[in-house]
N, C-alpha and C positions, 0 to 999 in steps of 0.2 A: 474112489477114495477121496479125491479132492472135494466132491460135493458133500461127503459125510463129515469131513473136517469143518467145512463151512457151516453145516447144520449144527454141529456141536458147539461151534463158536457162537452161533446165533442164540442157541439155548443158554449158553453160559452168560452171554451179554444180557439176555432178557432177565435171567435170575439175578444178575448183579443189579440191574435197574430196580427190580422189586425190592431187593435187600436194602438198597440205598434210598428208597422212597422215604420221604419225611413222614414221620408218624406222630400222631397225637399221643400223649402219655396215657397209660392204662387207667390212671385215676382221674383223667380229664372227664368232667361231667358233660355228657351230651343229652339234650332234652328239647322240649318244645314249651311254648308259652301260650297262655290264653288270658282273658279277662272276664269277670263274672257277667257284666251286663251284655257283653258281646255274644255269649254262647248259652247262658243258663236258661233264659226264658223264665216261665213261672213268675212273672213280674209282681203278681199280687197273690201268689199261692202260699198256703200254709202260714199265714200271719206275716208275710214279708211287708215291710213298709215301703212307701214311695221314695224313689231317688230322684235326683235332679234330671236324670235322663228320662225316667218315666214321665215326669212333669213336662219336659220339653217336647217329647214326641207326641204326647197326647193333647197338648194345648197349641202346639205350633208345628204340625206335621209336615208342612211344606218346606221346612228347612232341610229335611232329609232328601237327598237327590232323587231317590226312587220312591219316595213317600212311604217307606217301610218303617219298622220299629223293631225293638228287641223284646217285645212281649212274649214271643215264643222262641225266636232265633233258632239255634240248633237244638233247643230243648234238652240241654245237658242236665237240667234238673231231674229229668226222668230217664236220661240216657247215659248217666255217668259210668255205668258198667261197660257199655260199649266204648266209651272214651278210653277207659283203662285198657280194654282189650286192644284198642288201636296202639296204645303205648307199648303193649307187649309185642304187637306185630312189628313195630319199629325197633324194638330192643332198647328203648330209652333207659338211660341211667336216672333221669330226673324229669319232673314235670313241674313247671311254674304256673300257678293259677292264683287268681285273686279271690278274696272273700267279698261278698256283698255286705257292706256295713248295715244296710237297712234290712237285710234278711236275718241278721243276727240281733240287731237292736232296731226295731221298727221305727222308733222315733229318733234314733241317733243317740239317745241318752241311755246310760247303763242301768237305769232303774228298771227297765223292762227288757228282759232277755227272751228271745223267741226260741223255745226248745226245738221246734221243727227245723229252724235254720241251722242250729248247732248240730243237730242230728245229720242233716244233709252233708255237711263238711266232714263230720266224723266218718260217715259211710264212705265218702270219696277217699279220704286219707287212708282208712283201713283197707280199702280195696287196692290202693296203690302199694301199700306196704306188704300186702299179701304176696306181691310179685316183685318185691325188692326195688321198687321205683321210688326214688327220693323225692319227697314233696318240698317245693320251694313256695312258700305262702306269702303273697303280697297282701298287706292289710288294706291298702287303698289304691284302686285303679279307676279313679275319676267319677265314681257313682255316689256322691255325697247324699246322705239322707236329706230329703227336701225340707224337713222340719228344721234342720240345722242351717240350711241355706236361707230359710225364712228369718233366721236370727243373724244373718250376715255371713255365714259360712266362714271361709278362710280369712275374711277381712275382720272378723271379730277376734279380739285378743283372747277370748275365752276358748277359742278353737283348740288351743294347746291342752286345756283341761279335758275337753270332750274326746280328743284323740287319745290321750293317755288312758282315760277310763275305758274306751273301746279296746285299746291294746291290751289292757289287763284282762278283759274278758277273753280275748283271743289267746293270750299266753296260758291262761288258766285252763282253757278247754282243749287246746290242741298242742301245747308245747311239750307234752310228754312224748309225743311222736314226731312232731315237726321240729327239725333242727336248723332250719334256715328260714328266717323271716325277713321280708322286705317291707319297710314302713310305707314308702310312697313310690308310685310309679310315675316317673317323668314330671317333676315339679314345673318345668317350663310349660308343658301342655296344660297343667292345672291352672297356673297363675296367668300366663300370657295368653294362651288360646282361650281359656275359659272366661277371663275377666277383662280382656282388652281386644284380642284379635277376632272375637266373635266366631270362633271355629270349634268350640266345645261348649257343652253345657257348663254353666247356666246361660251362656250367650249374653254376657254383660260387657259393656264398654265403660270401664271405670277411669278412663282418661288419664293414664299415666300415673295413677295414685294407687288404685286397688291392686294392681299387679305387684307393686313393691311391698304393700302391706301383707299381701298373700305370701310373698317370698320369705319375709321375716317370720311370720307366724308358722309357716310350713317347716322351716328349718328348726325353729324352736320346738315344734311338735315332734319332729323326728328325734330330737335330742331327748325329749321327755320320754318317748317310748323306748329309746335305746337305753337310757339310764334305768328305767323301770325294769327292763329285761335283764340288764347287766347286773343290777344290784339284787333283785329279788328272785329271778327265774333262772338265770344262767348257772348259778351255783348248783341248782338242783337238776335242771334240764340239760345243761351242757351244750346249748346250741349257739347260733350266731344271729345277729341282727344288723341289717344294713339298709342301704337306700339305692334305688335305681334312678339314674339321670339320663335323659336323652342327650347323646353326644354325637351328632353328625359332625363331620369335619368341615370347618370353615377355613378355606385356604386363600392366601393372598393371591390376587390376580396377577401381580408382577412382584419382582423382588425390590421394588422401590420402598423406601422407608414409609411413605404415606400408606401404601397398600398393606404393608406388614402391620402397621399400627392399626389400620382399619379392621384387619382380620382378627387381631387380638381383642379389639374392642367388641367385635361381634361375638367372639367366643365367650367373653366375660358376660355379655348380656344374655346369651342363650343358655349357657350352663354354669358360668362362673359364679353368678349370684347365688346359686344353690350349692355348688361344690366347694367354693372357696371357704365359706365359714366352717365347713365340716372337715375338709381334707388338707387345707393349707396350714403351714406352721404359724402364720400370723393370726389367722382367724378373721372374722368379719367379712363384709362385702369387698369385692375386688376394687383395688385402688383407683385405676384409671376410669372405670365406668362410674364409680361413686363420684369422682371429681366432675365428670361430664354431666351427670344428673344435677349436681349441686349448681354448676354454672348455668345450665339451662333453666333450672328452677328460679334462680335469681333474675335472669333475663325475662322470665315470664311473670315476674311480680310476686312470687311466693316468698314468704318470710323465712322459710327454711327449706331444705332439700326435700323433695318428694320421696326420696329413699330414706326410710327410717334407719337410724343408727342402732348398732348393738352397744349395750353397756359393756364395760370390761368384764363384768361378771358373766354376762350372757355369752360373750366371745369364748370365755374359758369353758363354759358349760356345753356349748355347741361343738367346740373343737374336738375332733376325734370320735364323734358320736356315730360311727359306722364301722362294723367289723370288716366290710368289704365295699368295693365300689362296683355297683351294678351298672352296666353300660348298655343302653339301647342304641344300636347303631344301624343306619340304613344307607347313607349316601354322603356325598361331598357337595358343598356349595362354594363357589368362588366369590371373593369379596374384593371390592374396589373402593378406594377413597372418593373417587369422583364420578366414575362411569356407572351405568345401569341403576341409577337411583330412581326410586319411586316416591310419590308424594305420600307423606304420613301426617295426619293432623297432629297438632301440638296442644297440650302435652301428651306424649305417648312414648312408650319404650323405643319404638323404631325411630321416632323423631329424635329421641335422646341419642341413639346410636349414630344415626345420620351417615350411613354408608350405602353403597350399592351392592347388589348380589345378583348372581345369575348361575345357571348350570349349562356347561358347554353342550352344544348341539350333538357332538359326537358321542356323548354318553347315551347308551341304550336306555330306552324309556320303558317303564312299566305301565300298568293300568292306572296308576296314581300319579298325578302331575308332579308331585313333590319328590318322587322316588325314581332315581336313575342309577345305572351301574357306573361307579367311579373307580378308577384304578387304585388298588392298595389302600382302600379307604379305612378299614379297621386298623391297619398298622399305623397310619398317619395319626389317627385320633388317639390310640392307646399309647404310642410313644410319647406324644405330647403330654398326656395326663400322667404318665409314669414319671416323666422328668419333673413335671410341675408339682406333683403331690407326693414325692418321696417314696415311690415304688409301693403303692398299696396292692392288695390282692384284688384282682379283677374277675368279674364274670360278665360275659356278653349275655345279657338277659333277654334281648330281642334282636333278631336280624331276619329279614324276610323280603319277599318280592310278591307283587300283586299281578294277577292276570284278570281278564274279563270273564264274566259268567259263562259265555259261550265258547271259551277256549278249550274245554274238554279236559281229558286226563293226561294228554301228552303236553307237558309243560317244560319244554327244553330250554326256554328262556329263563325260567326259574332255576333250572339245574346249572345253567351257565353262570348265573348270579351267585348261587351257593358255592360253586367250585372256586370262583374268584374270591369270595369271602373266606373260605376255608384256607386258601393259599395265603391270604393276608393275615389270618389268625396264626398260621404256622410261622410266617415271617415275624410276627409279634413274639411268639414263643422263642424263636431262634435269637431274637434280640435280648432275651433275658427277662422279659416282662412276666410277672407272676399272674398269668391268665389261667384260671382254673376250670372254666366251663363255657359252654355255648348253647344257647336256646334258640331254636327256630321259631319265628313268628310266622305261621301259627300251626298248631296241631290240626285244626280244621277250619273251614270257612266260617266267617262270623259277621256280625253286624258292624261294619267299619264306620261307626259314628256318623258323621254327616254324609259320608259316601254311601251309606246304606249297604246293600249287597252287590253294589256295582264292582267293587274291588275285592277280589278273592285271594286271600293269603294262605289258604290251607294246604297242608300236605294231603289232606283228605277233602274231597269235594262233598258238599252237603246238598241233598236234594230237598229244596224247600217246598216243592210241590207235593212231596210225600209226607203225610201226617207223622210217619215214623222218623222223618228226618234221616233217611238212609245216608250213611257215610261210605265213600268209595275212595280208595287210595289212588292218588295221582302218581305219575312216573317218578316225580321228585321224591316221593315217600320211599320208593325202592332204592334210589340212589343214596338217600340219607341213611337208610337202614344198612346199606353196604358200607358206608363210611364208619358208622358206629361199630359195626362188627369187626372191621378190619383195621380201623384207626389210621387209614391213609386214603388219599384221594386217587381213585382209579378212573382215569379219563376214558378207558376203554370199556368200562362196565356198561352193559345194557341189560335190563331185566328181561328174562326169557318170556315172561307174561306179566300182565297187570293183575294177577290174582294174589292177594296178600294173605299170608298165613303166619301163624306164630311159630317161630323157630325155637323148639324146646331146648336145643343145645346152644342157644345164643350166649 
């Protein structure tokens, strides 16, 4: 009798634990994310024009760690139906993907529209909607048409015109079915890594000037696309238009005033110069970082600050030009005012910031040197943004973990990372932040830019030796599917097998 009572108590306690388990809201969007150049292939198929990544990998192939390229990649251009089948297997609410500007407009200019490119994205969108998967469409994910780069790209003030013209074509062709548009993915990576840090195409070092011209023109181009959508398309199509910014958490190394100020300056340099003009109540570039650049510019003999100013009219035009704040978040970096400093040539953004950074050794490492598992990282970043920018609507538009190509299908380290991220997201929801969705990077393995295929982020492994580019679900795919279906984190869940099927009753 005593043992029966204990058993009943155990069952009751287990049931209570399940009932008290923190849950994601039923309307919370769970999805995955990809980018056109990284998965599509078909780099010159059916009238597609050349992009800056096409030019880079074909003229300077040794900059890619494994000497590969995205010419074929996962060949999603020919395998999009399989990709949608994978979304169905996972039970995704949403799928975030980017459009190739040069697939739609081969020269980058709107006078020449490629019907085959438009048809490809129409087919993908229609296939998703057939199964009630919400498309989140990113207009620009780093693959600028080369002909526009030849004209100066983001450093040309006319970029805002080119982008608005492109956005109009996108809204006209896809806005009847797509209700969430993202103008730009990760401005920092476009401007800083592409035009100064030599880590993204077009691999230019514009010495502390081009990065800031890019920042201003990008923010203005976002506003042009936003107002175009808001004024001409939203009344008919009823969707939303926003921007995605990379927001890793930059944390002060100590509680000293020096380190706290250094961390804030780093945050302003990394994401503030893109977020502040759009989301702050004051508008314009962040104050402390602007002052630092002006001081450095004077010391270096410039007659004016290397950071261009916004006019009052531009500030008003840019302010509020996003319906939501898309956040790509991966990790935490510690910031010190005096320690861990590296040498940066002057003038440059990092010389302007002039702080030290490091990642603690105790943080578990991924296959990518920049990515480690940091405690409660999503919460720290979003709480800061929420307080700073008056509680906008947030979507985590990327979050993921990389493994090595020979790691196989059992990716327990990725599962550990995801569960920590999901707990952090739940902490964020519990704190009252208006977080509406979460996208895993990535649906499938892809061409990870200069890392090539060395870093694998996919829930699905891609066999690049197979001309069919066979996709196979990793263990993490099953764990994510279980989360989406049940809306809570089950640490005891283990898939019975690694055979993925579509759950018709999902």
